[in-house]
N, C-alpha and C positions, 0 to 999 in steps of 0.2 A: 504494500500500500504506500509506503514511504516513497518509493521510486516513482509510482504513478503520480502522486501529488507534485513531486519535484519536477517531473517532465512537463506536466501541464503548466505549472507556475513559470518555469523557465521559458516556455513558448509564449507566455503572455507579457512578460516584462521586458524593459529595455536594458536592464542590468542583470542578466542571468547569473553572473558570478556571485551576486549577493543573496541569492535564494538559499535559504537554509530550512531544512525540514528536520524536526526533532521528534523521535518516536518514543513514547512512554507506555509501558504496559501496566494497567491498574490491577488491583487485587482480584477484581471480579472477572478479569480476562479481557476487558475492553481495551482498545488501543487508542491513545490520544496522539494525534499528529499536530504539532505546532508549526505553522508556516510563518517564516519571517522573510520579508522582502525589503528592498530599499524604500525609504519614505516617499521617494518620487514615484515609485511604482505601485504604491498602495491602492490608488484609485483604479488602476488597471486590473488588479487582482480582485477587488471587491465589485467593481462594475457599477452601472447605474442602478440605484435602489437595491444593490446587493445581488443582482442577477447572476453575475459570474461566480461569486462565492457560493451561491446556492447551487448552481450547476456543478461546480467542483465537488461540493459535499454530496450531491446526488450520485455522481459518477463513482465516488469512493464508496458510498453506501452500497451501491449495486455490486461493485467488485467485492466488497467485504461480505455481503450476503452470500455470494457464490462460494466463499471460503468458510462460511458459517462463523463469522466474526462480527464484533461490533466495533466500529471505528468512528471517532469523533475528530473533526478537523477544526482547529482554531487558527485564526489569522491574527498574529501578534504584531503590534506596532513597535 
């Protein structure tokens, strides 16, 4: 999942070298993915009214469901 988020985020931003995805596994087995991008690229990752962020979370959720996992994506400033 981490790689999926990283590839999608890098394709959206102008500074792909500043994309960082951190993966943390919780006690209940769910996975937390924290996405950090350059402050200049924050708007590109979130999109108008959060549409791109929502689409990113939907794609990850579908991929996680296929692997029988629960994944949460947070976009960190």
